[in-house]
GULO-201010 format. One record per residue: residue number from 1; residue in three letters; x, y, z of N, C-alpha, C in turn. Coordinates in Angstrom, 1 decimal. Layout:
BEGIN
NODE  pos  code     n_X     n_Y     n_Z    ca_X    ca_Y    ca_Z     c_X     c_Y     c_Z
NODE  NUM   ALA       X       Y       Z       X       Y       Z       X       Y       Z
...
This chain:
BEGIN
NODE  pos  code     n_X     n_Y     n_Z    ca_X    ca_Y    ca_Z     c_X     c_Y     c_Z
NODE    1   MET   105.8   149.4   188.3   104.5   149.2   188.0   104.4   149.0   186.4
NODE    2   ALA   105.3   149.7   185.7   105.4   149.5   184.1   105.7   148.1   183.9
NODE    3   ASP   106.6   147.4   184.6   106.9   146.0   184.4   105.7   145.2   184.5
NODE    4   ARG   104.9   145.4   185.6   103.7   144.6   185.7   102.6   144.7   184.6
NODE    5   THR   102.4   146.0   184.2   101.6   146.3   183.0   102.0   145.6   181.8
NODE    6   LYS   103.4   145.6   181.4   103.9   144.9   180.3   103.6   143.4   180.5
NODE    7   ALA   103.9   142.8   181.6   103.7   141.4   181.9   102.3   141.1   181.6
NODE    8   THR   101.3   141.8   182.2    99.9   141.6   181.9    99.6   141.6   180.5
NODE    9   PHE   100.0   142.6   179.8    99.7   142.7   178.4   100.3   141.6   177.6
NODE   10   LEU   101.4   141.2   177.8   102.1   140.1   177.3   101.4   138.8   177.6
NODE   11   LEU   100.9   138.5   178.8   100.2   137.4   179.1    98.8   137.2   178.3
NODE   12   THR    98.2   138.5   178.2    97.0   138.5   177.5    97.0   138.2   176.1
NODE   13   VAL    98.1   138.7   175.5    98.5   138.5   174.0    98.7   136.9   173.9
NODE   14   ILE    99.4   136.3   174.7    99.7   134.9   174.7    98.4   134.0   174.8
NODE   15   VAL    97.6   134.4   175.8    96.3   133.6   176.0    95.4   133.8   174.8
NODE   16   LEU    95.3   135.0   174.3    94.4   135.2   173.0    94.9   134.6   171.9
NODE   17   SER    96.3   134.4   171.7    96.8   133.8   170.6    96.4   132.2   170.5
NODE   18   PHE    96.0   131.6   171.5    95.6   130.2   171.6    94.3   130.1   170.8
NODE   19   PHE    93.4   131.2   170.8    92.1   131.2   170.3    92.1   131.7   168.7
NODE   20   VAL    93.2   132.1   168.3    93.3   132.5   166.8    93.0   131.1   166.0
NODE   21   GLY    92.2   131.4   165.0    91.9   130.2   164.0    90.9   129.3   164.5
NODE   22   CYS    90.5   129.4   165.8    89.3   128.5   166.3    88.0   128.9   165.5
NODE   23   THR    87.3   127.9   165.2    86.1   128.1   164.5    85.1   127.0   164.9
NODE   24   ASN    83.8   127.3   164.6    82.8   126.3   164.9    82.2   125.9   163.4
NODE   25   ALA    83.1   125.4   162.5    82.8   125.0   161.1    82.2   123.7   161.2
NODE   26   LYS    81.3   123.4   160.3    80.8   122.1   160.1    81.6   121.2   159.3
NODE   27   ASN    81.6   120.0   159.4    82.4   119.0   158.5    81.6   118.7   157.3
NODE   28   ASN    82.2   118.9   156.1    81.5   118.5   154.8    82.3   117.3   154.2
NODE   29   SER    81.7   116.4   153.7    82.3   115.3   152.9    82.4   115.6   151.5
NODE   30   ASP    81.7   116.7   151.0    81.7   117.1   149.6    82.4   118.4   149.4
NODE   31   TYR    83.5   118.5   148.7    84.3   119.7   148.7    83.4   120.9   148.0
NODE   32   ASP    82.5   120.7   147.3    81.7   121.6   146.6    80.8   122.3   147.6
NODE   33   ASN    80.6   121.6   148.7    79.6   122.4   149.8    80.4   123.2   150.7
NODE   34   ALA    81.7   123.0   150.8    82.6   123.7   151.6    83.0   125.0   151.0
NODE   35   PRO    82.9   126.2   151.7    83.4   127.4   151.0    84.9   127.3   150.8
NODE   36   PRO    85.3   127.8   149.6    86.7   127.8   149.2    87.5   128.7   150.2
NODE   37   VAL    88.8   128.4   150.5    89.7   129.3   151.3    89.9   130.6   150.4
NODE   38   PHE    90.1   130.4   149.1    90.0   131.7   148.2    89.6   131.2   146.8
NODE   39   ALA    89.1   132.2   146.0    88.8   131.9   144.7    89.0   133.2   143.9
NODE   40   VAL    89.6   133.0   142.7    89.8   134.1   141.8    89.0   134.0   140.5
NODE   41   ASP    88.5   135.2   140.0    87.7   135.2   138.8    88.5   135.0   137.6
NODE   42   TYR    88.0   134.3   136.6    88.5   134.1   135.3    87.5   134.0   134.3
NODE   43   VAL    87.8   133.9   133.0    86.9   133.9   131.9    87.1   132.6   131.2
NODE   44   GLU    85.9   131.9   131.0    85.8   130.8   130.1    85.2   131.2   128.8
NODE   45   ALA    85.9   131.0   127.7    85.5   131.5   126.5    85.4   130.3   125.4
NODE   46   GLU    84.3   130.2   124.6    84.2   129.3   123.5    85.0   129.9   122.2
NODE   47   THR    85.8   129.1   121.6    86.6   129.4   120.5    86.2   128.2   119.5
NODE   48   LYS    86.6   128.5   118.2    86.3   127.5   117.3    87.3   126.2   117.5
NODE   49   ASN    88.2   126.3   118.4    89.0   125.2   118.8    88.7   124.5   120.0
NODE   50   GLY    87.7   125.1   120.6    87.2   124.6   121.9    87.1   125.6   122.9
NODE   51   VAL    87.1   125.2   124.2    87.0   126.1   125.3    88.4   126.6   125.7
NODE   52   VAL    88.5   127.8   126.1    89.8   128.4   126.5    89.4   129.2   127.9
NODE   53   PHE    90.5   129.1   128.8    90.3   129.8   130.1    91.2   131.0   130.1
NODE   54   ILE    90.8   132.2   130.5    91.5   133.3   130.4    91.6   134.1   131.7
NODE   55   ILE    92.9   134.4   132.2    93.0   135.1   133.4    94.3   136.2   133.2
NODE   56   ASP    94.1   137.3   133.5    95.2   138.3   133.4    95.9   138.3   132.0
NODE   57   GLU    95.1   138.1   130.9    95.5   138.1   129.6    96.4   136.9   129.3
NODE   58   GLN    96.2   135.9   130.1    97.0   134.6   129.8    96.0   133.6   129.5
NODE   59   TYR    96.2   132.7   128.5    95.3   131.7   127.9    95.7   130.3   128.4
NODE   60   PHE    94.7   129.5   128.8    95.1   128.1   129.3    94.0   127.2   128.7
NODE   61   LYS    94.5   126.0   128.3    93.6   125.0   127.6    92.7   124.3   128.6
NODE   62   TYR    93.2   124.1   129.8    92.5   123.2   130.8    92.3   123.8   132.1
NODE   63   ARG    91.1   123.4   132.7    90.8   123.7   134.1    90.8   122.4   134.8
NODE   64   VAL    91.8   122.3   135.7    92.0   120.9   136.3    91.9   121.0   137.9
NODE   65   THR    91.2   120.0   138.4    91.0   119.9   140.0    92.0   118.9   140.4
NODE   66   VAL    92.8   119.2   141.4    93.8   118.2   142.0    93.4   118.0   143.4
NODE   67   PHE    93.5   116.9   144.0    93.3   116.6   145.4    94.6   116.0   146.0
NODE   68   GLY    94.7   116.3   147.4    95.9   115.6   148.1    95.9   116.2   149.4
NODE   69   ARG    97.0   115.9   150.2    97.3   116.4   151.5    98.7   116.9   151.6
NODE   70   SER    98.9   118.1   151.9   100.2   118.8   152.1   100.9   118.2   153.3
NODE   71   ASN   102.2   118.3   153.3   103.1   117.8   154.4   102.5   118.4   155.7
NODE   72   ASN   102.4   117.5   156.8   102.0   117.8   158.1   100.6   118.5   158.1
NODE   73   ALA    99.7   118.3   157.1    98.4   118.9   157.2    97.4   118.0   157.8
NODE   74   ALA    96.5   118.6   158.6    95.4   117.9   159.3    94.3   117.5   158.3
NODE   75   HIS    94.2   118.0   157.2    93.0   117.7   156.3    93.5   117.7   154.9
NODE   76   ASP    92.9   117.1   154.0    93.0   117.0   152.6    92.6   118.3   152.0
NODE   77   ARG    93.2   118.7   150.9    92.8   120.0   150.3    92.6   119.8   148.8
NODE   78   TYR    92.1   120.8   148.1    92.0   120.7   146.7    92.3   122.0   146.1
NODE   79   TYR    92.8   122.0   144.9    93.1   123.2   144.1    92.4   123.1   142.7
NODE   80   ILE    91.9   124.1   142.3    91.4   124.2   140.9    92.4   125.2   140.2
NODE   81   VAL    92.9   124.7   139.1    94.1   125.4   138.4    93.7   125.5   136.9
NODE   82   LEU    94.1   126.6   136.4    94.1   126.8   134.9    95.6   126.5   134.5
NODE   83   THR    95.6   125.6   133.3    97.0   125.1   133.0    96.8   124.7   131.5
NODE   84   ASN    98.1   124.5   130.9    98.1   123.9   129.6    98.6   122.5   129.7
NODE   85   ASP    98.9   122.0   130.9    99.3   120.7   131.3    98.1   119.9   132.0
NODE   86   GLU    97.5   119.1   131.1    96.2   118.4   131.8    96.7   117.3   132.7
NODE   87   ASN    98.0   116.9   132.8    98.5   116.0   133.7    99.2   116.5   134.9
NODE   88   ILE    99.0   117.9   135.3    99.6   118.6   136.5    99.3   117.7   137.8
NODE   89   THR   100.2   117.7   138.7   100.0   117.0   139.9    99.6   117.8   141.1
NODE   90   PHE    99.1   117.1   142.0    98.8   117.9   143.3   100.2   118.5   143.9
NODE   91   GLN   101.2   117.6   143.8   102.4   118.0   144.4   103.0   119.3   143.7
NODE   92   THR   103.0   119.4   142.5   103.4   120.6   141.8   102.6   121.9   142.2
NODE   93   VAL   101.4   121.7   142.3   100.6   122.9   142.5   100.8   123.3   144.1
NODE   94   ASP   100.8   122.4   144.9   100.9   122.6   146.4   102.3   123.2   146.6
NODE   95   ARG   103.3   122.7   146.0   104.6   123.4   146.1   104.7   124.8   145.8
NODE   96   ARG   104.0   125.1   144.7   103.9   126.5   144.2   103.1   127.4   145.2
NODE   97   PHE   102.0   126.9   145.7   101.1   127.6   146.6   101.8   127.9   147.9
NODE   98   TRP   102.5   127.0   148.4   103.2   127.3   149.8   104.6   127.7   149.6
NODE   99   GLY   105.1   127.7   148.4   106.6   128.1   148.2   106.7   129.6   147.9
NODE  100   SER   107.9   130.0   147.9   108.2   131.5   147.7   108.8   131.7   146.3
NODE  101   TYR   108.8   130.7   145.5   109.4   130.9   144.1   108.2   131.4   143.2
NODE  102   LEU   108.6   132.4   142.5   107.6   133.1   141.5   108.2   133.0   140.1
NODE  103   PRO   107.8   132.1   139.3   108.4   132.2   138.0   108.1   133.4   137.0
NODE  104   LEU   109.0   133.6   136.1   108.7   134.8   135.2   107.5   134.5   134.3
NODE  105   VAL   107.4   133.3   133.9   106.2   132.8   133.0   105.4   131.7   133.8
NODE  106   GLU   104.2   132.0   134.1   103.5   131.1   134.8   102.9   129.9   134.0
NODE  107   ASP   103.1   128.7   134.2   102.7   127.6   133.6   101.3   127.2   133.9
NODE  108   PHE   100.8   127.7   135.1    99.6   127.4   135.7    99.1   128.5   136.7
NODE  109   ARG    97.8   128.7   136.9    97.4   129.6   137.8    96.4   128.9   138.7
NODE  110   ILE    96.5   129.0   140.0    95.6   128.6   141.0    94.4   129.5   141.0
NODE  111   VAL    93.1   129.0   140.7    92.0   129.9   140.9    91.1   129.6   141.9
NODE  112   GLU    91.3   128.5   142.5    90.5   128.1   143.8    91.3   127.2   144.6
NODE  113   HIS    91.1   127.4   145.9    91.7   126.5   146.8    90.9   126.3   148.1
NODE  114   GLY    90.8   125.0   148.5    89.9   124.8   149.8    90.3   123.5   150.4
NODE  115   LEU    89.8   123.5   151.7    90.0   122.3   152.5    88.8   121.2   152.3
NODE  116   ILE    89.1   119.9   152.5    88.1   118.9   152.5    88.0   118.5   153.9
NODE  117   MET    86.9   118.8   154.5    86.6   118.4   155.9    85.8   117.1   156.1
NODE  118   ASN    86.4   116.0   156.1    85.7   114.8   156.2    85.5   114.4   157.7
NODE  119   ASP    84.4   113.8   157.9    84.2   113.3   159.3    85.1   112.1   159.6
NODE  120   GLU    85.8   112.1   160.7    86.8   111.1   161.0    86.4   110.5   162.3
């Protein structure tokens, strides 16, 4: 009887796992209208040299939005990053987001990430 209970439980877990991540989300063509996957608070401050962006006592010159599609992804995505490199690429940011490498000195910080859901 214990084997039958274990088998039933395992089958239930497998069936329920098919529904994980299912949603009834609307498609948005404008990424500003779609809620971000995550967003981090930061400070935008005026200085005599211009605007500076501050997060965790780190100062960055630029807030850059990059767009692209990750490998094997179903949808495009965007990242908003604070950086001192105004020419930062989507590939650089995406690699850091999905990778396991954590540098001692961060040359940029991802402050928002989201999917772009276009009607196809």
